[in-house]
RORODREN-404962 format. One line per 4 residues: number of its first residue (from 1); their letters; for each residue z, y, x of C-alpha. Coordinates in steps of 0.1 Angstrom, whole numbers, plus 5000, padded with zeros to 4 digits. Last residue first. Layout:
<atoms>
NUM> a> Z,Y,X ~ ...
</atoms>
This chain:
<atoms>
260> ktgq> 5044,4548,5103 ~ 5007,4540,5109 ~ 4975,4541,5088 ~ 4958,4565,5111
256> lrav> 4952,4591,5085 ~ 4987,4586,5070 ~ 5003,4588,5105 ~ 4984,4620,5112
252> irek> 4997,4636,5080 ~ 5032,4625,5086 ~ 5031,4639,5122 ~ 5020,4672,5108
248> elya> 5049,4673,5084 ~ 5075,4663,5110 ~ 5064,4685,5138 ~ 5096,4704,5145
244> grvl> 5119,4675,5153 ~ 5154,4668,5142 ~ 5166,4675,5177 ~ 5185,4657,5205
240> kvgf> 5187,4675,5239 ~ 5196,4650,5266 ~ 5205,4652,5302 ~ 5210,4621,5324
236> alga> 5224,4621,5359 ~ 5206,4598,5383 ~ 5217,4567,5400 ~ 5183,4550,5396
232> khaa> 5199,4522,5375 ~ 5217,4548,5353 ~ 5185,4569,5348 ~ 5166,4538,5337
228> eadh> 5194,4528,5313 ~ 5194,4563,5298 ~ 5156,4563,5295 ~ 5155,4529,5277
224> rlwe> 5184,4538,5253 ~ 5167,4571,5244 ~ 5133,4554,5239 ~ 5149,4527,5217
220> htdq> 5167,4553,5196 ~ 5136,4575,5194 ~ 5114,4546,5181 ~ 5115,4556,5145
216> lyaq> 5107,4593,5151 ~ 5128,4618,5130 ~ 5154,4622,5158 ~ 5130,4639,5182
212> ytnw> 5143,4635,5218 ~ 5142,4664,5242 ~ 5144,4659,5280 ~ 5169,4676,5303
208> vwpg> 5162,4687,5339 ~ 5191,4700,5361 ~ 5212,4669,5355 ~ 5226,4673,5380
204> gerp> 5252,4689,5403 ~ 5233,4681,5435 ~ 5253,4649,5442 ~ 5247,4639,5406
200> snwr> 5210,4637,5414 ~ 5189,4651,5386 ~ 5163,4671,5406 ~ 5138,4649,5423
196> valt> 5139,4618,5401 ~ 5144,4640,5370 ~ 5113,4660,5377 ~ 5093,4627,5377
192> avll> 5111,4615,5346 ~ 5100,4648,5329 ~ 5064,4642,5339 ~ 5065,4606,5326
188> slap> 5081,4616,5294 ~ 5054,4643,5288 ~ 5027,4617,5294 ~ 5043,4592,5270
184> nift> 5049,4619,5244 ~ 5012,4630,5243 ~ 5004,4616,5208 ~ 5039,4625,5197
180> yead> 5033,4662,5196 ~ 5057,4683,5216 ~ 5094,4681,5226 ~ 5106,4710,5248
176> vllr> 5120,4704,5283 ~ 5155,4719,5287 ~ 5157,4732,5323 ~ 5191,4740,5337
172> vhqs> 5196,4774,5355 ~ 5217,4776,5386 ~ 5194,4803,5401 ~ 5184,4781,5430
168> rayq> 5179,4752,5405 ~ 5156,4774,5384 ~ 5136,4783,5415 ~ 5131,4746,5425
164> alrh> 5124,4735,5389 ~ 5097,4762,5386 ~ 5082,4753,5420 ~ 5082,4716,5412
160> lrnl> 5066,4721,5378 ~ 5038,4742,5394 ~ 5032,4717,5422 ~ 5031,4688,5397
156> saql> 5006,4706,5376 ~ 4984,4714,5407 ~ 4985,4677,5416 ~ 4976,4666,5381
152> hqnq> 4947,4692,5381 ~ 4933,4678,5413 ~ 4935,4643,5400 ~ 4918,4654,5368
148> eanl> 4889,4670,5389 ~ 4885,4639,5410 ~ 4884,4615,5380 ~ 4916,4599,5366
144> csvq> 4924,4563,5359 ~ 4924,4555,5397 ~ 4952,4580,5405 ~ 4949,4599,5437
140> isqg> 4976,4623,5449 ~ 4972,4651,5474 ~ 5003,4660,5494 ~ 5027,4686,5482
136> sdma> 5055,4666,5497 ~ 5080,4670,5468 ~ 5054,4666,5441 ~ 5037,4637,5458
132> ealr> 5070,4619,5462 ~ 5080,4627,5426 ~ 5046,4613,5414 ~ 5053,4580,5432
128> epsl> 5089,4578,5419 ~ 5079,4587,5384 ~ 5055,4557,5384 ~ 5019,4565,5376
124> esss> 5002,4543,5402 ~ 5026,4515,5391 ~ 4997,4500,5371 ~ 4993,4497,5334
120> gprr> 5001,4461,5322 ~ 4992,4467,5286 ~ 4976,4501,5281 ~ 4999,4528,5267
116> iwst> 5003,4545,5301 ~ 4965,4549,5304 ~ 4961,4565,5270 ~ 4991,4588,5277
112> lekc> 4977,4599,5310 ~ 4944,4609,5295 ~ 4961,4627,5266 ~ 4983,4646,5290
108> lris> 4952,4657,5310 ~ 4936,4670,5278 ~ 4969,4687,5268 ~ 4966,4708,5300
104> tlat> 4994,4713,5324 ~ 5018,4742,5330 ~ 5023,4756,5295 ~ 5018,4720,5283
100> irlq> 5052,4711,5298 ~ 5071,4736,5277 ~ 5104,4746,5293 ~ 5134,4761,5276
96> mlrn> 5160,4777,5298 ~ 5197,4770,5301 ~ 5226,4787,5319 ~ 5258,4766,5316
92> gtka> 5293,4776,5326 ~ 5305,4773,5290 ~ 5327,4803,5287 ~ 5308,4825,5312
88> asdp> 5275,4816,5295 ~ 5290,4825,5261 ~ 5301,4859,5273 ~ 5274,4880,5256
84> eeei> 5277,4859,5224 ~ 5246,4840,5215 ~ 5215,4849,5195 ~ 5189,4828,5179
80> pval> 5158,4848,5169 ~ 5135,4834,5143 ~ 5099,4845,5148 ~ 5079,4836,5117
76> lprl> 5042,4837,5120 ~ 5026,4847,5087 ~ 4990,4839,5077 ~ 4968,4868,5065
72> glgq> 4941,4867,5038 ~ 4954,4898,5021 ~ 4970,4878,4993 ~ 4985,4855,5019
68> mqrv> 5003,4886,5034 ~ 5017,4895,5000 ~ 5028,4859,4993 ~ 5045,4858,5028
64> ygkv> 5063,4891,5020 ~ 5077,4877,4988 ~ 5087,4845,5005 ~ 5107,4865,5030
60> eeit> 5126,4882,5002 ~ 5133,4849,4985 ~ 5146,4834,5018 ~ 5170,4862,5022
56> egav> 5174,4892,5046 ~ 5137,4902,5046 ~ 5105,4903,5066 ~ 5120,4923,5094
52> fqgy> 5100,4948,5115 ~ 5090,4976,5091 ~ 5120,4971,5067 ~ 5144,4974,5096
48> msar> 5129,5006,5109 ~ 5124,5025,5076 ~ 5135,5016,5041 ~ 5159,4989,5054
44> llag> 5174,5015,5078 ~ 5179,5040,5050 ~ 5196,5014,5028 ~ 5219,5003,5056
40> svrs> 5230,5039,5061 ~ 5237,5043,5024 ~ 5257,5011,5023 ~ 5275,5014,5057
36> gllr> 5288,5049,5050 ~ 5270,5082,5053 ~ 5288,5100,5081 ~ 5304,5070,5099
32> qswa> 5274,5048,5094 ~ 5250,5076,5104 ~ 5269,5081,5137 ~ 5268,5044,5146
28> qlal> 5230,5044,5140 ~ 5226,5076,5160 ~ 5245,5061,5189 ~ 5224,5030,5188
24> ghtv> 5192,5050,5188 ~ 5202,5074,5216 ~ 5175,5066,5242 ~ 5147,5055,5218
20> lppw> 5155,5084,5194 ~ 5154,5109,5223 ~ 5122,5094,5237 ~ 5100,5097,5205
16> aclr> 5074,5069,5206 ~ 5095,5047,5183 ~ 5096,5076,5158 ~ 5058,5080,5158
12> lvll> 5053,5042,5152 ~ 5080,5043,5125 ~ 5063,5071,5107 ~ 5029,5054,5109
8> aral> 5043,5022,5095 ~ 5061,5041,5067 ~ 5028,5058,5058 ~ 5010,5025,5058
4> eakt> 5037,5010,5036 ~ 5035,5039,5011 ~ 4997,5036,5010 ~ 5000,5000,5000
</atoms>
């Protein structure tokens, strides 16, 4: 509407005004003292808050979603999760999310997954061998990959190694995100590779944690298998257990493939 466009222009101009940017929090506190929380909140919702936040309730958000859909737009919800300023000091843990496919291609993950799923797949893709290549930086050759894919695998290992190395130097633990199940074996392989190098209890591990999706039927078996493997290797074992963010899409894929 014209009113919404006018508000957007006003908010844009206000956000470009240095005094407001510098003293915004002080002005907000002053308005609450002078006008009261109710009036001050109403002004914020009609201006800054209303411009950047879809709503305070599910119904309000749904209303904005319907408006956007009517304009042919699809919403992207960004849900911020905040913590107390001293929470890191209380827990002693500093954590960072890591998405493997930000550092290696899904195409390579699919190739690795198809090879791993073959009966009697070779030890060429063992976490220990990949960890050795990652640590030394030497070129790795895997027979199931062509020259370009081998080069990409080595570059991916180098990127993961540098990231884990820097995170460790800053005392930050890496929580590897879960992704689509059709590349899970490849992701698990790369996480296990990082674990071999960085999850020694002598170094204060685990520094690399894997994510397990509770909605998958084989999660319990995978979790047990990985825990036993870590125990046999003398490694610390870090776990993030989640419901799973891809439930609906995975159901559709399962129906199309005739699997559960």
